[in-house]
Wavefront OBJ file of the C-alpha trace (Angstrom):
o trace
v 2.884 -13.481 11.197
v 3.106 -16.227 8.713
v -0.321 -14.657 6.839
v 1.277 -10.593 7.499
v 4.458 -11.611 5.786
v 2.880 -13.481 2.545
v 0.451 -10.738 2.153
v 2.907 -8.242 2.450
v 0.735 -6.427 4.991
v 2.738 -3.812 5.872
v 2.774 -2.325 2.574
v -1.444 -2.727 2.618
v -1.280 -1.420 6.278
v 0.206 1.708 4.654
v -2.417 2.245 2.076
v -5.105 2.140 4.411
v -2.793 4.339 7.019
v -2.827 7.013 4.077
v -6.745 6.343 3.370
v -7.657 7.511 6.949
v -5.540 10.585 6.894
v -6.558 11.902 3.584
v -9.973 10.812 3.608
v -10.671 9.686 7.103
v -11.165 6.015 6.353
v -9.286 2.729 5.529
v -10.311 -0.624 5.055
v -8.086 -3.916 5.702
v -9.572 -7.361 4.778
v -9.201 -10.839 5.421
v -9.805 -12.999 2.856
v -9.212 -16.972 1.726
v -7.572 -18.317 -0.794
v -8.376 -21.905 -1.091
v -5.766 -22.744 -4.055
v -3.014 -21.349 -1.837
v -0.350 -23.462 -0.192
v -0.415 -25.691 -3.144
v -4.498 -26.417 -2.502
v -4.244 -26.334 1.055
v -5.936 -23.136 1.231
v -4.243 -19.870 2.214
v -5.492 -16.659 4.504
v -4.680 -13.044 2.980
v -4.835 -9.649 4.325
v -5.568 -6.812 1.962
v -6.299 -3.077 1.501
v -9.411 -2.265 0.027
v -9.834 1.307 -1.435
v -12.057 3.234 0.906
v -14.502 4.342 -1.766
v -14.909 0.943 -3.278
v -16.612 0.447 0.299
v -20.720 0.841 1.127
v -21.906 0.663 4.468
v -24.727 0.215 5.475
v -26.073 3.751 6.605
v -27.856 2.723 9.814
v -24.837 1.406 11.070
v -23.335 2.832 14.217
v -20.307 0.811 15.451
v -16.996 2.491 14.815
v -16.053 -1.210 13.480
v -19.593 -1.791 11.341
v -19.878 -4.776 13.797
v -23.915 -3.694 13.294
v -24.148 -3.299 9.377
v -26.272 -5.844 7.862
v -24.833 -5.233 4.565
v -21.042 -4.075 3.671
v -20.274 -4.060 -0.150
v -17.261 -4.073 -2.103
v -18.120 -2.570 -5.663
v -15.140 -2.761 -7.883
v -15.255 -1.755 -11.921
v -13.474 -4.409 -13.702
v -12.377 -5.584 -17.250
v -13.519 -9.140 -18.532
v -9.838 -10.487 -18.155
v -10.449 -9.103 -14.553
v -13.189 -10.533 -13.542
v -12.550 -13.995 -15.216
v -9.514 -14.140 -13.142
v -11.572 -13.006 -9.758
v -14.098 -15.203 -10.762
v -13.176 -18.243 -13.498
v -16.728 -19.083 -13.714
v -17.908 -15.734 -15.257
v -16.080 -16.735 -18.485
v -19.317 -18.868 -19.340
v -21.991 -16.388 -18.188
v -20.171 -13.251 -20.415
v -20.395 -15.544 -23.731
v -23.922 -16.409 -22.868
v -24.415 -13.065 -22.545
v -26.141 -13.265 -19.299
v -23.635 -10.299 -17.536
v -24.756 -7.126 -18.666
v -21.693 -4.868 -19.309
v -21.173 -1.599 -17.150
v -20.850 2.070 -19.258
v -20.891 4.225 -16.376
v -17.706 5.025 -14.820
v -16.334 3.598 -11.101
v -16.388 7.208 -9.302
v -18.236 10.452 -9.259
v -17.185 13.374 -11.571
v -13.970 14.281 -9.966
v -13.054 11.545 -7.828
v -10.299 10.772 -10.203
v -8.405 14.231 -10.295
v -9.271 14.725 -6.572
v -6.084 12.672 -4.821
v -8.696 10.830 -2.504
v -10.862 13.821 -1.752
v -7.899 16.310 -0.502
v -8.929 18.576 -2.854
v -6.218 19.442 -4.754
v -7.473 18.933 -8.810
v -5.823 19.594 -11.588
v -6.876 22.670 -12.233
v -4.063 23.523 -9.560
v -1.667 21.857 -11.553
v -1.274 18.713 -8.454
v -2.807 16.342 -10.542
v -4.232 15.551 -13.873
v -7.322 13.749 -14.414
v -6.987 10.081 -15.177
v -10.173 8.292 -16.816
v -10.989 4.722 -15.254
v -12.592 3.839 -19.147
v -10.253 3.198 -21.983
v -11.875 2.751 -25.605
v -12.464 -0.268 -27.169
v -12.624 -2.342 -23.447
v -15.460 -3.728 -21.531
v -16.159 -2.911 -17.895
v -18.390 -4.998 -15.754
v -19.550 -3.930 -12.642
v -18.849 -6.128 -9.752
v -20.358 -6.617 -5.713
v -19.006 -8.604 -3.544
v -21.753 -8.139 -0.326
v -21.299 -9.709 3.003
v -24.239 -9.909 4.657
v -24.893 -10.827 8.580
v -27.629 -13.684 8.550
v -28.756 -16.013 11.267
v -28.067 -19.785 11.345
v -29.421 -23.108 12.714
v -26.267 -24.823 14.590
v -26.544 -27.974 16.808
v -24.479 -28.924 19.981
v -24.768 -32.709 19.966
v -23.438 -34.857 22.586
v -23.074 -38.817 23.518
v -22.805 -39.525 27.062
v -22.097 -43.082 25.906
v -18.554 -41.836 24.627
v -18.110 -38.257 25.525
v -18.454 -37.326 21.927
v -18.949 -33.756 21.495
v -19.495 -31.889 18.604
v -20.820 -28.683 16.485
v -22.903 -29.219 13.454
v -24.330 -26.842 10.569
v -27.739 -27.976 9.034
v -26.179 -30.054 6.675
v -23.920 -31.739 8.773
v -26.566 -32.257 11.382
v -29.120 -34.115 8.951
v -26.412 -36.119 7.666
v -25.682 -37.500 11.494
v -29.323 -37.713 12.239
v -29.024 -40.352 9.149
v -25.552 -42.200 10.650
v -26.108 -46.037 11.817
v -26.353 -46.753 15.677
v -27.127 -49.803 17.316
v -29.236 -50.755 20.451
v -27.816 -53.994 22.040
v -30.936 -55.703 24.461
v -29.014 -57.999 26.848
v -30.798 -59.679 29.836
v -28.602 -57.380 32.321
v -29.703 -54.418 30.283
v -29.897 -52.351 27.428
v -26.300 -51.360 25.557
v -26.372 -48.039 22.740
v -23.342 -48.444 20.854
v -22.302 -45.223 18.844
v -18.613 -45.421 18.329
v -17.829 -45.723 14.927
v -15.293 -48.390 15.149
v -18.033 -50.152 17.209
v -20.649 -49.732 14.498
v -18.680 -50.820 11.740
v -17.788 -54.199 13.734
v -21.647 -54.313 14.571
v -22.730 -53.679 10.790
v -20.706 -56.771 9.555
v -21.919 -58.857 12.844
v -25.182 -57.581 11.832
v -25.769 -58.926 8.308
v -23.347 -62.318 8.858
v -25.270 -63.335 12.531
v -28.406 -61.146 12.212
v -30.733 -59.450 15.008
v -31.150 -62.552 17.779
v -28.372 -64.445 18.658
v -27.202 -66.153 21.769
v -24.317 -68.359 23.655
v -23.744 -71.612 23.479
v -21.850 -73.623 26.596
v -18.329 -73.628 24.152
v -18.847 -69.622 24.013
v -19.687 -69.617 20.512
v -22.112 -67.162 18.946
v -25.517 -68.890 17.360
v -27.870 -67.066 15.383
v -31.690 -66.937 16.402
v -33.252 -67.544 20.006
v -32.096 -70.145 22.581
v -32.300 -74.202 22.307
v -30.584 -77.138 23.982
v -27.123 -76.517 24.542
v -27.382 -73.164 24.609
v -26.363 -70.939 27.626
v -29.829 -70.385 29.891
v -30.791 -66.979 29.667
v -28.236 -65.807 26.722
v -30.697 -64.383 24.186
v -29.623 -60.842 22.985
v -31.080 -58.831 20.242
v -29.200 -56.339 18.438
v -31.911 -53.424 17.183
v -30.431 -51.390 14.372
v -31.820 -47.187 14.636
v -29.966 -44.292 13.590
v -28.919 -41.345 15.753
v -31.942 -39.662 15.105
v -33.713 -42.234 16.798
v -31.529 -42.205 19.723
v -31.914 -38.517 19.784
v -35.533 -38.804 19.637
v -35.205 -41.601 22.910
v -33.051 -38.552 24.774
v -29.855 -41.081 24.541
v -28.458 -38.456 23.164
v -28.419 -35.075 22.881
v -28.950 -32.297 20.204
v -29.268 -28.817 21.276
v -30.198 -26.310 18.537
v -28.618 -23.113 18.824
v -29.185 -20.078 16.201
v -25.543 -18.274 15.861
v -24.425 -15.457 13.234
v -22.427 -16.508 10.219
v -21.697 -14.101 7.460
v -23.192 -14.424 3.691
v -21.094 -14.037 0.734
v -22.769 -13.097 -2.425
v -20.989 -12.092 -5.656
v -22.757 -10.976 -8.817
v -21.239 -8.889 -11.872
v -23.392 -7.071 -14.281
v -26.449 -8.290 -12.635
v -25.829 -12.204 -12.494
v -24.947 -14.740 -9.754
v -21.430 -15.675 -9.206
v -20.824 -17.043 -6.206
v -22.677 -17.614 -2.894
v -21.096 -19.166 0.358
v -21.565 -18.792 4.028
v -18.339 -18.099 5.785
v -17.753 -19.939 9.030
v -17.220 -16.893 10.862
v -19.750 -14.209 13.033
v -18.305 -10.718 12.382
v -17.507 -8.892 8.934
v -13.526 -9.871 7.516
v -13.484 -6.403 6.355
v -12.134 -4.208 9.100
v -12.223 -0.242 8.999
v -10.128 2.232 10.793
v -11.323 5.707 11.312
v -10.232 9.086 12.769
v -13.405 11.193 13.393
v -16.425 8.780 14.194
v -19.574 10.555 14.096
v -21.354 7.353 14.760
v -22.524 6.956 11.111
v -20.273 5.548 8.161
v -19.389 9.134 7.276
v -16.006 9.800 9.100
v -14.387 12.624 9.145
v -10.798 13.355 8.491
v -8.060 15.517 9.440
v -7.488 16.878 5.901
v -11.870 17.413 5.823
v -11.219 19.181 9.201
v -8.897 21.742 7.969
v -9.255 22.684 4.802
v -11.853 25.604 5.881
v -9.486 26.633 8.087
v -6.616 26.745 5.263
v -8.907 28.423 2.937
v -9.698 30.767 5.136
v -5.815 31.818 6.009
v -4.765 31.252 1.912
v -7.873 33.826 1.648
v -6.216 35.995 4.413
v -2.634 35.506 3.179
v -3.542 36.289 -0.753
v -5.297 40.134 0.511
v -1.906 40.574 2.451
v 0.117 40.054 -0.707
v -2.303 42.237 -2.545
v -1.881 44.980 0.110
v 1.849 44.429 0.346
v 2.082 44.703 -3.458
v 0.104 47.880 -3.280
v 2.014 49.784 -0.797
v 5.787 48.503 -2.590
v 4.556 50.303 -5.598
v 3.774 54.286 -4.569
v 1.514 56.361 -6.396
v 2.218 60.020 -6.761
v 0.187 62.896 -7.665
v 2.140 65.556 -9.433
v 0.943 69.141 -11.382
v 1.403 68.469 -15.035
v 4.973 69.674 -16.154
v 6.388 70.472 -13.061
v 8.774 67.468 -12.886
v 10.020 64.508 -15.116
v 7.926 61.453 -14.448
v 10.984 59.015 -15.552
v 13.507 60.992 -13.375
v 10.983 60.796 -10.288
v 10.272 57.348 -11.016
v 14.306 56.181 -11.134
v 14.053 58.295 -7.259
v 11.287 56.444 -5.924
v 12.377 52.604 -7.402
v 15.903 52.863 -5.495
v 16.095 51.547 -1.900
v 16.579 53.746 1.124
v 15.777 57.151 2.003
v 15.433 58.945 -1.741
v 15.719 63.394 -1.523
v 14.118 64.780 -4.586
v 14.538 68.639 -5.341
v 11.107 70.267 -6.289
v 10.688 73.534 -7.419
v 7.342 74.308 -5.653
v 7.203 78.089 -7.625
v 6.159 76.542 -10.574
v 3.505 73.810 -9.651
v 1.623 72.348 -6.436
v 3.262 70.054 -3.948
v 3.206 66.051 -5.243
v 0.578 64.325 -3.399
v 1.895 60.919 -2.466
v -1.129 58.337 -2.734
v -0.683 55.674 0.254
v -3.301 52.687 0.530
v -5.815 52.470 3.520
v -4.055 51.035 6.758
v -4.862 47.592 7.410
v -6.505 46.618 10.342
v -4.434 44.951 13.208
v -6.550 42.607 13.737
v -5.719 40.997 10.227
v -2.244 39.990 11.446
v -4.067 38.249 14.330
v -6.319 36.426 12.282
v -3.329 34.702 10.647
v -1.558 34.174 13.859
l 1 2 3 4 5 6 7 8 9 10 11 12 13 14 15 16 17 18 19 20 21 22 23 24 25 26 27 28 29 30 31 32 33 34 35 36 37 38 39 40 41 42 43 44 45 46 47 48 49 50 51 52 53 54 55 56 57 58 59 60 61 62 63 64 65 66 67 68 69 70 71 72 73 74 75 76 77 78 79 80 81 82 83 84 85 86 87 88 89 90 91 92 93 94 95 96 97 98 99 100 101 102 103 104 105 106 107 108 109 110 111 112 113 114 115 116 117 118 119 120 121 122 123 124 125 126 127 128 129 130 131 132 133 134 135 136 137 138 139 140 141 142 143 144 145 146 147 148 149 150 151 152 153 154 155 156 157 158 159 160 161 162 163 164 165 166 167 168 169 170 171 172 173 174 175 176 177 178 179 180 181 182 183 184 185 186 187 188 189 190 191 192 193 194 195 196 197 198 199 200 201 202 203 204 205 206 207 208 209 210 211 212 213 214 215 216 217 218 219 220 221 222 223 224 225 226 227 228 229 230 231 232 233 234 235 236 237 238 239 240 241 242 243 244 245 246 247 248 249 250 251 252 253 254 255 256 257 258 259 260 261 262 263 264 265 266 267 268 269 270 271 272 273 274 275 276 277 278 279 280 281 282 283 284 285 286 287 288 289 290 291 292 293 294 295 296 297 298 299 300 301 302 303 304 305 306 307 308 309 310 311 312 313 314 315 316 317 318 319 320 321 322 323 324 325 326 327 328 329 330 331 332 333 334 335 336 337 338 339 340 341 342 343 344 345 346 347 348 349 350 351 352 353 354 355 356 357 358 359 360 361 362 363 364 365 366 367 368 369 370 371 372 373 374 375 376 377 378 379
């Protein structure tokens, strides 16, 4: 609820739902802001315009879980890019980021209301260019890739310590110090951090070999006169890696799926990291899933039918217009045309006197009757 509230995610979700209704596909995405909450880090939800998403075409899962890559491509100005990735400023000055001279969307995409077909030609929406003269733009690609990364589950039976490490953390842990205390009554493995700290000090002050005196005092070196018999101890300094090799500790390698993020602009690398998640942070919503990343929306399905209905309606309107505009053939000089036109334009029955002795009977030209199945087609 907290993440949803601080993200104003209700409005973001409305945008995604609108994309689903019109284009058949919408996205919601979770991302982290390390500077959020005064440097403590925060997670936010945001809508991604569906025209900015590029999915692995071989993906068949409804939520793209089997996609090898998911790309979010944006066209940003220099100010937008440096706000998004501050490290880009130095690369732009060095000329390492190539500007983009292409438009972001295909021709007609900005005049077409998200693929609905309502273009400026119909007076529904004006075409708005996505380029402004004098402004430099850069093509920014935010790519997410599924990779396999080795993780390690380590377990210490002496302290019941258990933890999951990645490769770097595991390498550091293997180099951490530990001790084996060889005593007459048996060996003791020392891995607890607090005890290791104490024994490091002891090792530096007393040494690796020590024994006990009759008064309980610890003395360095081998036993001598006055020492407690058979009280010699040997403190062996080792590493966690030595204990793993000696099978005193357990380190189990497990290959896990992780999401790698790679951000580039104009062909230059800006950022690379491995996220600690095993699924994409991008969640798609599809209306008509065809087992590929190209869903079909209700609008797309209804468009051909609506075009058919519009065409049928226009034909009916043309027929009705012809039917209401009566056309009459009369003999030349037999009747006053203006008088006949005035009588025919009146509503209701029209009684017109005609002298049949001075000319032929007027002929009314009526349109061909429309087939009855045309009305059934509309229904």
